[in-house]
C-alpha positions as CSV (number, residue, x, y, z in Angstrom):
1,M,-0.2,0.0,0.0
2,S,1.4,3.4,-1.0
3,N,1.8,6.1,1.6
4,T,0.4,8.9,-0.6
5,P,-3.1,9.5,0.8
6,H,-6.2,9.8,-1.3
7,T,-5.6,6.8,-3.4
8,L,-8.4,5.4,-5.7
9,A,-8.7,2.7,-3.2
10,D,-8.8,4.7,-0.1
11,E,-11.3,7.2,-2.5
12,F,-13.4,4.1,-3.5
13,P,-13.2,1.5,-1.1
14,G,-14.6,-1.5,-1.9
15,L,-15.0,-0.5,-5.8
16,G,-11.7,-2.0,-6.5
17,D,-13.1,-4.8,-9.0
18,A,-15.5,-2.4,-10.6
19,I,-12.8,0.4,-11.3
20,H,-11.0,-2.8,-13.1
21,K,-13.4,-3.7,-15.0
22,L,-14.4,-0.7,-16.6
23,K,-10.4,0.0,-16.9
24,I,-10.3,-2.8,-18.9
25,A,-13.1,-2.2,-21.2
26,N,-13.0,1.7,-21.6
27,P,-9.5,3.1,-22.4
28,D,-10.8,6.7,-21.8
29,F,-11.2,5.8,-18.2
30,A,-8.1,3.9,-18.0
31,Q,-6.4,7.2,-19.0
32,L,-8.6,9.2,-16.1
33,L,-7.2,6.8,-13.4
34,V,-3.5,7.7,-14.7
35,R,-4.4,11.1,-14.7
36,Y,-5.7,10.8,-11.4
37,D,-2.9,9.1,-10.1
38,E,0.0,11.7,-11.4
39,V,-2.1,14.7,-10.2
40,N,-2.7,13.1,-6.7
41,D,1.0,12.4,-6.6
42,Q,1.9,16.0,-7.4
43,V,-0.7,17.1,-5.0
44,H,1.4,14.8,-2.2
45,L,4.9,16.3,-3.3
46,A,3.5,19.8,-2.8
47,E,1.6,19.3,0.5
48,T,5.2,17.5,2.0
49,N,7.1,20.4,0.7
50,I,9.3,17.6,-1.3
51,T,8.1,19.5,-4.4
52,P,7.2,23.2,-3.2
53,V,5.0,25.1,-5.2
54,D,2.9,28.2,-4.4
55,Q,-0.7,28.0,-2.6
56,L,-2.5,28.6,-5.9
57,T,-0.7,26.0,-7.6
58,E,-1.5,23.7,-4.7
59,T,-5.3,24.9,-4.6
60,E,-5.5,24.0,-8.5
61,L,-3.9,20.7,-8.0
62,R,-6.2,19.8,-5.3
63,K,-9.3,21.3,-7.8
64,E,-8.3,19.3,-10.6
65,R,-7.9,16.1,-8.3
66,L,-11.4,16.9,-7.4
67,R,-12.5,17.1,-10.9
68,I,-11.2,13.6,-11.9
69,K,-12.5,12.0,-8.9
70,D,-16.0,13.3,-9.6
71,A,-15.4,12.3,-13.4
72,I,-14.4,8.8,-11.8
73,S,-17.3,8.6,-9.8
74,Q,-19.7,9.4,-12.5
75,A,-18.2,6.5,-14.9
76,L,-18.6,4.4,-12.0
77,S,-22.2,5.0,-11.2
78,G,-23.1,4.9,-14.9
79,Q,-21.9,1.0,-15.2
């Protein structure tokens, strides 16, 4: 398990199988998952000051992570 908070497993507990099935069936959804992980990693690095960014950039990264999470949630609810 990763030490990075807000992983997909944390955000969507119990939906691992559904996420996997949709990832296999839908390349756009698979890319959404990749993008979520990228942005989530950037947020984590910013929050821990490993890769410091200004407050506005950190806020925008958090907003982007939330937009992606919402898109993932919509895709999961539509299956």
